[in-house]
C-alpha positions as CSV (number, residue, x, y, z in Angstrom):
1,M,-32.8,39.7,77.3
2,I,-35.4,42.2,75.7
3,G,-38.1,41.7,78.4
4,Q,-36.0,42.3,81.1
5,E,-33.5,44.9,80.1
6,L,-35.5,47.2,83.0
7,T,-34.4,44.2,85.8
8,V,-31.0,43.2,84.6
9,K,-28.5,44.1,87.2
10,K,-25.4,46.3,85.1
11,P,-21.9,44.5,85.7
12,A,-19.3,46.4,87.6
13,N,-17.1,47.5,84.8
14,I,-19.8,49.0,82.9
15,I,-20.5,52.7,83.1
16,Y,-23.4,53.7,81.1
17,G,-25.7,50.6,80.5
18,L,-28.3,49.9,77.9
19,T,-31.0,52.9,78.7
20,E,-28.7,55.3,80.3
21,A,-28.1,58.5,78.5
22,P,-24.2,59.5,78.7
23,P,-23.0,63.3,78.5
24,P,-22.8,64.3,74.7
25,L,-19.2,64.6,74.4
26,V,-18.8,61.1,75.7
27,T,-21.9,60.1,73.6
28,A,-19.6,61.7,70.6
29,G,-16.3,60.7,71.4
30,N,-17.5,56.9,71.9
31,A,-19.3,57.0,68.4
32,V,-16.2,58.1,66.8
33,Q,-14.0,55.4,67.7
34,H,-16.7,53.1,67.3
35,V,-16.6,54.2,63.5
36,G,-13.3,54.3,62.9
37,L,-12.6,50.7,64.3
38,I,-15.6,49.4,62.0
39,A,-14.2,51.8,58.8
40,I,-11.4,49.1,58.5
41,N,-14.1,46.4,57.1
42,L,-14.7,49.0,53.6
43,V,-12.1,47.5,52.2
44,Y,-14.0,44.4,51.4
45,P,-16.5,46.0,49.0
46,L,-14.2,48.3,47.7
47,L,-12.1,45.3,46.7
48,I,-15.2,43.7,45.2
49,F,-16.2,46.8,43.3
50,R,-12.6,47.6,41.8
51,L,-12.1,43.8,40.8
52,A,-15.1,44.6,39.1
53,G,-14.3,47.4,37.0
54,V,-16.4,49.9,38.5
55,P,-14.6,53.6,37.8
56,V,-13.7,55.9,40.8
57,T,-16.8,57.9,40.3
58,G,-18.9,55.0,40.8
59,V,-17.1,53.1,43.7
60,A,-17.3,56.7,45.3
61,N,-20.9,56.5,45.4
62,L,-21.2,52.8,46.3
63,I,-19.0,53.2,49.4
64,A,-21.3,56.3,50.0
65,I,-24.6,54.2,49.9
66,G,-22.5,51.5,51.8
67,L,-22.0,53.7,54.8
68,M,-25.6,55.2,54.8
69,V,-26.7,51.0,54.8
70,L,-24.4,50.7,57.7
71,G,-26.2,53.6,59.5
72,A,-29.9,52.2,58.8
73,G,-28.5,48.8,60.3
74,T,-27.1,50.3,63.5
75,F,-30.7,51.9,64.2
76,L,-32.2,49.2,63.6
77,Q,-30.5,46.8,65.2
78,A,-30.4,49.5,68.3
79,G,-34.2,49.7,68.2
80,R,-37.1,47.1,68.5
81,I,-39.9,47.8,65.9
82,G,-41.7,44.6,66.2
83,P,-39.6,41.4,65.4
84,I,-36.4,43.4,64.3
85,G,-34.1,44.9,66.8
86,T,-32.4,43.9,69.8
87,G,-31.9,47.2,71.9
88,F,-27.9,46.7,72.1
89,L,-25.1,48.5,71.1
90,C,-24.2,46.1,68.2
91,P,-23.4,48.4,65.0
92,A,-23.7,46.9,61.2
93,A,-20.3,46.2,59.3
94,F,-18.9,44.9,55.8
95,T,-17.7,41.2,56.3
96,A,-15.3,38.8,55.0
97,A,-18.2,36.4,54.6
98,Y,-19.5,37.8,51.4
99,L,-16.3,38.5,50.0
100,S,-15.6,35.1,47.8
101,P,-19.3,34.8,46.6
102,S,-19.7,38.3,45.7
103,L,-16.2,38.0,43.4
104,L,-18.2,35.3,41.8
105,A,-21.2,37.2,41.2
106,V,-19.5,40.0,39.8
107,K,-17.7,37.7,37.7
108,T,-20.5,36.0,36.2
109,G,-22.8,38.9,36.1
110,G,-21.7,42.0,37.2
111,L,-23.3,44.6,39.3
112,P,-26.9,43.7,38.8
113,L,-26.3,39.9,39.8
114,L,-24.0,40.7,43.0
115,F,-26.8,43.1,44.3
116,G,-29.5,40.8,43.4
117,M,-27.8,37.9,45.4
118,T,-27.2,39.8,48.3
119,L,-30.7,40.8,48.4
120,F,-31.7,36.9,48.3
121,A,-29.0,36.3,51.1
122,G,-30.3,38.6,53.1
123,A,-33.7,37.2,53.1
124,V,-32.2,33.6,53.8
125,E,-30.2,35.2,56.8
126,G,-33.8,36.5,57.5
127,L,-35.5,32.9,57.4
128,F,-32.4,31.5,59.2
129,S,-33.3,33.4,62.3
130,R,-36.9,31.7,62.7
131,L,-35.0,28.2,62.7
132,L,-32.0,28.5,64.8
133,N,-32.8,26.3,67.4
134,R,-33.9,23.5,65.1
135,M,-30.8,23.9,63.1
136,R,-28.4,24.2,65.5
137,P,-27.6,20.6,65.3
138,F,-26.5,20.4,62.0
139,F,-24.0,23.9,62.3
140,P,-21.9,22.6,65.5
141,T,-19.4,25.1,66.8
142,E,-16.6,23.2,65.3
143,I,-18.1,23.9,62.2
144,S,-18.7,27.7,63.0
145,G,-14.8,27.9,63.6
146,L,-14.0,26.7,60.4
147,V,-16.2,28.8,58.6
148,I,-14.7,31.4,59.9
149,V,-11.3,29.8,59.5
150,M,-12.0,29.6,55.5
151,I,-13.6,33.4,55.5
152,G,-10.2,34.4,56.3
153,I,-8.2,32.3,54.2
154,S,-10.2,32.6,51.0
155,A,-10.3,37.1,51.5
156,G,-6.8,36.7,52.3
157,M,-5.9,35.0,48.9
158,A,-8.1,37.1,46.9
159,G,-6.6,40.3,48.6
160,L,-3.3,38.7,47.4
161,R,-4.2,38.0,44.0
162,L,-4.9,41.5,43.7
163,L,-0.9,42.2,44.1
164,L,0.5,38.3,42.5
165,G,-2.2,37.3,40.5
166,A,-1.6,36.1,36.8
167,K,-3.4,39.1,35.7
168,A,-2.7,41.3,38.0
169,E,0.3,44.1,37.2
170,P,4.2,43.4,38.4
171,V,4.5,45.1,41.8
172,S,6.9,47.6,41.7
173,P,9.7,48.7,44.5
174,A,7.6,51.3,45.7
175,E,4.5,49.4,46.3
176,W,6.1,46.5,48.3
177,L,7.7,49.3,50.6
178,V,4.2,50.9,51.2
179,A,2.3,47.4,51.5
180,G,5.3,47.0,54.2
181,V,4.9,50.5,56.4
182,T,0.9,50.1,56.1
183,L,1.1,46.7,57.4
184,G,4.1,47.3,59.7
185,S,2.4,50.3,61.2
186,M,-0.5,48.3,61.9
187,V,1.1,45.6,63.5
188,A,3.4,47.8,65.6
189,L,0.3,49.9,66.8
190,N,-1.4,46.8,68.0
191,V,1.5,45.6,70.1
192,W,2.7,48.3,71.5
193,G,0.4,51.1,71.3
194,R,-1.9,52.0,74.4
195,G,-5.7,53.2,74.9
196,I,-7.6,54.7,71.9
197,I,-3.8,54.4,69.8
198,R,-4.3,50.6,70.2
199,M,-8.1,50.5,69.2
200,L,-7.8,52.4,66.3
201,C,-4.9,50.9,65.0
202,A,-5.7,49.8,62.0
203,L,-7.2,52.9,60.7
204,E,-3.9,54.9,61.7
205,G,-2.2,52.7,59.7
206,L,-4.1,53.0,56.9
207,V,-3.7,56.7,57.0
208,I,0.2,56.0,57.4
209,G,-0.1,53.6,53.8
210,Y,-2.0,56.3,52.0
211,V,0.9,59.7,53.0
212,A,3.6,56.9,52.3
213,A,2.0,55.9,49.0
214,A,1.4,59.6,47.8
215,L,5.3,60.4,48.7
216,L,6.2,57.6,46.6
217,G,4.2,58.2,43.9
218,L,1.9,55.4,43.7
219,F,-1.4,57.7,42.8
220,A,-2.2,57.7,39.2
221,S,-2.3,61.1,37.8
222,G,-5.8,62.7,38.2
223,E,-6.9,60.6,41.0
224,F,-6.3,63.2,43.6
225,E,-8.4,66.0,41.1
226,N,-10.8,64.0,41.5
227,V,-11.3,64.0,44.9
228,E,-10.7,67.9,45.2
229,R,-13.7,68.2,42.1
230,V,-16.4,66.4,44.2
231,S,-18.6,68.6,46.2
232,W,-18.2,68.4,50.1
233,V,-21.8,67.4,50.6
234,A,-24.2,65.2,48.1
235,L,-26.8,62.5,48.3
236,P,-25.4,59.3,47.3
237,V,-27.6,57.5,44.0
238,P,-28.6,54.3,45.0
239,H,-28.5,51.7,42.6
240,L,-31.3,51.9,40.0
241,G,-29.9,49.3,37.3
242,G,-31.6,46.3,38.1
243,W,-31.1,43.1,39.9
244,S,-30.4,39.7,38.6
245,F,-30.6,36.2,40.2
246,E,-28.4,33.1,39.1
247,L,-29.2,29.8,40.1
248,T,-25.7,28.4,40.1
249,L,-25.0,31.3,42.8
250,V,-27.3,30.1,45.4
251,A,-25.1,27.6,47.3
252,P,-22.2,30.2,47.5
253,F,-24.7,32.8,49.1
254,V,-26.5,30.3,51.3
255,I,-23.9,29.4,53.0
256,A,-22.1,33.2,53.5
257,S,-25.8,34.0,55.2
258,L,-25.3,31.2,57.4
259,A,-22.0,32.1,58.0
260,A,-23.2,36.0,59.2
261,A,-25.7,34.4,61.1
262,M,-23.5,32.4,63.2
263,K,-21.3,35.3,63.9
264,A,-24.3,37.5,64.9
265,V,-25.8,34.7,67.0
266,G,-22.1,35.0,68.9
267,T,-22.0,39.1,69.0
268,I,-25.5,38.9,70.3
269,A,-24.7,36.6,73.3
270,V,-21.5,38.7,74.2
271,C,-23.8,41.8,74.0
272,Q,-26.4,40.0,76.8
273,R,-23.1,38.7,78.8
274,M,-21.9,42.1,78.7
275,N,-25.3,43.9,80.1
276,D,-26.1,41.5,82.5
277,A,-24.5,40.8,85.4
278,D,-25.9,37.7,86.4
279,W,-26.1,36.4,82.6
280,V,-25.7,32.4,82.5
281,R,-26.6,31.5,78.9
282,P,-27.1,33.2,75.8
283,D,-31.4,34.2,74.9
284,M,-32.2,32.9,72.1
285,H,-35.2,34.8,71.6
286,S,-33.1,37.9,71.6
287,A,-30.4,36.0,69.4
288,A,-33.0,35.7,67.0
289,R,-34.2,39.2,66.3
290,G,-30.8,39.8,66.0
291,V,-29.9,37.8,63.2
292,L,-33.4,38.9,61.6
293,T,-31.8,42.5,61.7
294,D,-28.7,41.7,60.2
295,G,-30.8,39.7,57.2
296,V,-32.7,42.9,56.8
297,T,-29.9,45.1,57.0
298,T,-28.2,42.8,53.9
299,M,-31.5,43.0,52.0
300,I,-31.4,46.9,52.0
301,A,-27.9,46.6,51.3
302,G,-28.6,44.6,48.1
303,A,-31.5,46.7,47.1
304,V,-29.6,50.1,47.0
305,G,-26.4,49.0,46.1
306,G,-24.2,47.3,48.6
307,T,-22.5,44.1,49.5
308,G,-23.5,41.7,52.7
309,T,-23.1,42.9,56.0
310,T,-23.3,40.9,59.7
311,T,-22.8,42.4,63.1
312,S,-19.4,44.2,64.5
313,T,-18.0,41.5,67.3
314,P,-14.9,44.0,67.3
315,S,-17.3,46.9,68.1
316,V,-18.9,45.2,70.9
317,G,-15.7,44.5,72.8
318,L,-15.1,48.3,72.3
319,A,-18.1,48.8,74.6
320,S,-17.0,46.6,76.8
321,A,-13.3,47.7,77.1
322,T,-14.8,51.3,77.4
323,G,-17.8,50.3,80.0
324,V,-20.2,52.6,77.4
325,A,-22.8,50.2,76.1
326,S,-25.7,52.6,76.0
327,R,-28.0,52.4,72.9
328,Y,-27.9,56.1,72.5
329,V,-24.3,55.9,71.4
330,A,-25.7,53.7,68.6
331,Y,-28.1,56.1,67.6
332,A,-24.6,58.5,67.4
333,I,-23.0,55.8,65.4
334,G,-25.8,55.1,62.9
335,G,-25.8,59.0,62.5
336,L,-22.6,59.5,61.8
337,F,-22.1,56.6,59.5
338,I,-25.3,58.5,57.3
339,V,-23.2,61.8,57.8
340,L,-20.3,60.6,56.1
341,G,-22.2,59.1,53.7
342,L,-23.4,62.2,52.4
343,T,-19.6,63.0,52.0
344,P,-18.8,62.2,48.9
345,K,-14.7,63.5,49.4
346,L,-14.1,60.7,52.0
347,A,-16.0,58.1,49.6
348,T,-13.8,59.3,46.7
349,L,-10.4,59.1,48.7
350,L,-11.6,55.5,49.8
351,A,-12.4,54.9,46.4
352,V,-8.5,55.4,45.0
353,M,-7.1,53.2,47.9
354,P,-3.5,52.3,46.0
355,R,-3.8,48.7,46.4
356,A,-0.8,48.2,48.3
357,V,-2.5,49.8,51.3
358,M,-6.2,47.6,50.3
359,V,-4.1,44.6,50.6
360,A,-2.2,45.4,53.6
361,A,-5.4,46.3,55.4
362,L,-7.2,43.3,54.2
363,L,-4.5,40.9,55.5
364,F,-4.1,42.6,59.0
365,T,-8.1,42.4,59.5
366,I,-7.3,38.3,58.0
367,F,-4.8,37.9,61.0
368,F,-7.7,38.2,63.6
369,I,-10.4,36.1,61.5
370,V,-8.3,33.2,60.8
371,V,-6.8,33.2,65.1
372,N,-10.2,33.5,65.9
373,G,-11.6,30.7,64.3
374,L,-9.1,28.8,65.0
375,Q,-10.1,29.1,69.3
376,V,-13.5,28.8,68.3
377,I,-12.7,24.9,66.9
378,T,-10.5,24.2,69.8
379,S,-13.2,25.4,72.3
380,R,-14.8,22.3,71.4
381,L,-13.4,18.5,72.5
382,L,-12.7,16.7,69.0
383,D,-13.0,12.7,68.3
384,T,-11.9,11.4,65.4
385,R,-15.1,12.1,63.6
386,R,-15.1,15.8,64.2
387,T,-11.5,15.6,63.8
388,L,-11.9,14.4,60.2
389,V,-14.3,16.8,59.5
390,I,-12.5,19.9,60.2
391,G,-9.4,18.5,58.5
392,V,-10.7,17.0,55.4
393,A,-12.5,20.6,54.8
394,I,-9.7,22.6,55.5
395,I,-7.0,20.5,52.9
396,A,-10.1,20.5,50.5
397,G,-10.6,24.6,50.6
398,V,-6.5,24.9,50.5
399,A,-6.3,22.5,47.0
400,I,-8.6,25.2,45.9
401,E,-6.8,27.7,46.4
402,V,-3.6,25.9,45.1
403,F,-4.8,23.9,42.3
404,P,-7.3,26.5,40.3
405,V,-7.2,24.3,37.5
406,I,-9.9,22.1,40.0
407,A,-12.7,24.7,39.3
408,S,-11.8,25.1,35.3
409,G,-12.1,21.1,35.2
410,S,-15.3,21.0,36.6
411,H,-19.0,20.7,35.2
412,P,-20.3,24.3,34.7
413,S,-22.6,23.4,37.3
414,L,-20.4,22.8,39.8
415,V,-17.9,26.1,39.1
416,P,-19.6,28.4,42.0
417,L,-19.3,25.8,44.5
418,V,-15.8,24.4,43.5
419,S,-14.2,27.8,42.8
420,S,-14.2,29.0,45.7
421,S,-12.7,27.7,48.6
422,F,-14.6,29.0,51.6
423,V,-17.7,27.6,49.9
424,F,-16.3,24.2,48.9
425,S,-14.9,23.6,52.6
426,T,-17.5,24.5,54.4
427,L,-20.3,22.2,51.9
428,I,-17.2,19.0,52.4
429,A,-17.8,19.9,56.3
430,L,-21.6,19.9,56.6
431,L,-21.8,17.0,54.8
432,L,-19.1,14.9,56.7
433,N,-20.8,16.2,59.5
434,L,-24.3,14.6,58.5
435,L,-22.5,11.5,57.3
436,F,-20.6,10.8,61.0
437,R,-23.5,11.5,62.9
438,I,-24.8,7.9,61.9
439,G,-24.1,6.0,64.8
440,V,-23.2,8.5,67.3
441,K,-25.3,7.6,70.6
442,Q,-26.0,10.8,72.5
443,T,-26.3,8.5,75.8
444,A,-23.6,6.8,77.9
445,S,-23.9,4.5,80.8
446,L,-21.2,3.9,83.4
447,K,-21.4,1.4,86.5
448,V,-19.4,2.7,89.6
449,E,-19.0,-0.1,92.3
450,G,-17.5,0.4,95.7
451,A,-15.0,2.8,96.8
452,P,-12.6,4.1,96.3
453,V,-13.4,6.2,93.5
454,E,-11.0,6.0,90.2
455,P,-11.0,9.8,89.1
456,A,-8.9,8.3,85.7
457,K,-11.9,6.7,84.9
458,L,-14.3,9.2,85.4
459,D,-12.5,11.7,83.7
460,Q,-11.9,9.1,80.5
461,F,-15.3,8.4,80.1
462,L,-16.7,12.2,79.8
463,D,-13.7,13.0,78.0
464,A,-14.4,10.2,75.1
465,H,-17.7,10.7,75.0
466,G,-17.8,14.5,75.3
467,A,-15.5,14.4,72.3
468,T,-17.6,12.0,70.4
469,W,-20.4,14.7,71.1
470,G,-18.6,18.1,70.3
471,A,-19.2,19.1,74.1
472,R,-16.9,22.1,74.8
473,R,-14.4,21.9,77.2
474,D,-15.2,24.0,80.0
475,V,-18.6,22.1,80.4
476,I,-17.2,18.9,80.8
477,D,-14.5,20.0,83.2
478,R,-17.4,20.9,85.6
479,A,-19.2,17.4,85.0
480,K,-15.9,15.9,85.6
481,F,-16.3,17.8,89.2
482,N,-20.0,17.0,90.0
483,L,-19.5,13.6,89.1
484,A,-16.4,12.9,91.1
485,Q,-17.4,14.8,94.2
486,S,-20.6,13.1,94.1
487,L,-19.8,9.9,93.7
488,E,-17.9,10.2,96.6
489,V,-20.3,11.9,98.6
490,V,-22.4,8.7,97.9
491,L,-20.3,6.2,98.5
492,D,-18.5,7.6,101.8
493,S,-22.1,8.9,103.4
494,C,-25.3,7.1,101.7
495,D,-24.1,3.4,102.1
496,P,-25.6,2.2,98.8
497,Q,-27.0,-1.0,98.1
498,G,-25.3,-2.3,94.8
499,P,-23.4,-0.5,92.1
500,V,-24.0,3.4,91.1
501,D,-25.3,4.0,87.6
502,V,-24.0,7.1,85.9
503,A,-25.7,8.0,83.0
504,A,-25.1,11.1,80.8
505,S,-26.8,12.7,77.7
506,F,-26.1,15.4,75.6
507,D,-27.6,17.3,72.8
508,E,-26.4,20.5,71.4
509,F,-28.1,22.6,74.0
510,N,-27.8,20.5,77.2
511,L,-25.8,18.3,78.9
512,D,-27.4,16.1,81.9
513,L,-25.6,14.0,84.0
514,R,-27.2,11.3,86.0
515,V,-26.4,9.4,89.1
516,S,-28.4,7.0,90.6
517,Y,-28.5,4.3,93.4
518,V,-30.5,2.4,96.1
519,G,-29.7,4.6,99.0
520,P,-30.5,8.0,100.8
521,P,-30.0,10.9,99.1
522,I,-27.6,12.8,98.9
523,E,-27.9,16.5,101.1
524,L,-27.8,19.6,98.9
525,P,-28.3,22.7,100.6
526,M,-28.8,25.7,99.2
527,R,-26.6,27.8,102.4
528,R,-22.6,27.0,102.3
529,P,-22.1,25.9,105.8
530,T,-19.7,27.8,108.0
531,N,-16.2,27.3,108.2
532,E,-16.7,26.2,112.2
533,E,-19.5,23.4,110.8
534,I,-17.0,22.3,108.0
535,M,-13.5,22.0,110.7
536,E,-16.1,20.4,113.3
537,S,-17.7,17.3,111.7
538,E,-17.6,15.1,108.3
539,E,-21.3,16.0,108.3
540,G,-20.1,19.8,107.8
541,Q,-17.7,18.8,105.2
542,R,-20.5,16.3,103.2
543,R,-22.7,19.5,103.1
544,L,-19.8,21.7,101.7
545,A,-19.6,19.0,98.9
546,G,-23.4,19.2,98.1
547,F,-23.2,22.8,98.1
548,M,-20.2,22.7,95.4
549,L,-22.0,20.3,93.9
550,R,-25.1,22.6,93.2
551,R,-23.0,25.8,92.5
552,F,-20.7,24.2,89.8
553,A,-23.9,22.9,87.9
554,D,-26.7,25.0,86.1
555,R,-29.2,23.5,87.6
556,V,-29.7,20.4,90.3
557,S,-32.4,18.3,91.5
558,A,-32.3,15.2,93.6
559,T,-35.4,12.5,94.0
560,H,-36.3,9.7,96.3
561,R,-38.6,6.7,95.0
562,N,-39.3,3.2,96.1
563,G,-35.7,3.4,98.2
564,R,-33.8,4.5,94.9
565,S,-32.2,8.0,94.7
566,T,-31.3,9.9,91.7
567,V,-29.4,13.1,91.9
568,L,-29.5,15.2,88.2
569,F,-26.9,17.8,87.3
570,H,-27.9,19.4,84.4
571,F,-25.4,22.0,82.6
572,D,-26.4,24.4,79.8
573,H,-24.5,24.3,76.4
């Protein structure tokens, strides 16, 4: 994609493509929308710093640093410097993936350990970007979905503990009311709002929550004075207190970095599809650049005093909805983040956010994260093995949340692994996936003798093996069509001598379907026969069937050697 951006065909719904400069007002307006959409994710570092006991002034400074990190990451992703950058409008955002490991780090060693492990996690993600293709079989799609689900569950539970935990102060009636108003307004604006009102529903709900909290007296005395005292413009002070490293936290942060990398791959694929009308499959070279940039941004965050970042999928969705995908908007977004980072009043206002407003905003984002993860899981066909991987991992993660005694009763070296539902669940899934790969054949065969073709038998063949392999539903559905139609054409028109052999092979990238028989080859025309040709003869109908077979597969080839014909249907996965 990087080398082809000048030749790709712009989709009809995109008004301003990658290299096109929108008018200044359009650029500025879209930048404000994107920043407003991404700003809600500031609740993740805010929650981490608050639970770490950082004072308000310190939180405000760290939030300001975080805003500047997002600006730098957005600039890097939109540009192309050596192996860094994709050239896409794909802003950086804070992510719930690092929430659980970050809480473990601040609990174990405070901010120096948090920043040191974040720096380490960014380096791991950068390394992972170089190994994307090789490691893909060990991180199938359903495990990616599980990771997303458990990110949501662990982050949601962390937020609820801020209100309902054993060490939390009792929740007052006013806090319940403010939390309800904040969450209710976000939901209402999302469901019944239109246009920009719906796009910025979370930010608008946050403002409503602040107003409700002020009216009901939830701000502590002196907090507004803190906001008034700080200047309008000032340069935040980067973290200079040193960095530390803890071996027992390696696994949690490695898992978080892999989760961020998998999310970045998906987001970059959306960018590719959004900007190319002829898009067929993900460009892994471009995806690797995006993951590397994501890792570099997280390293920058750890170096100066921030938490882990990733690409903003909602922001990419907003670009698709508005039809403005220009990288010039990305530069405006990055610049706006940096300007906001130089505005201490805004950072301080965020730092004094009442816990009722914070938890409500956190839960609103979590709802979508969990459902998105479930959709990713169910996009794959699941056999018994894969169902067990997902089921056991989810139950194991939930058990960690419900029964914290599991962590407290574990060996000290295992505490970082079993005290986080996200980490423990992901480890269980990865180990079971490796175990259950034993004995799974990646090829399958079937003999078909004589007409008529039994569609149910063919569907059962591909459904059963597709579930064992974890193939995508849409790929298996296309393969079903090609198998049934090709067999029908062979048996009706090619007079095969003996049975027709069907062989299917699969890896995480490809599904190949071979139909082999003794007899003349199938005609696979590049041009669709005319309606007159189709209606006048059976030959026209066969040509139409051959044309459709070519259309439903990503690649088709036909060979004829020593009297034996073979048709290969290739489906990209």
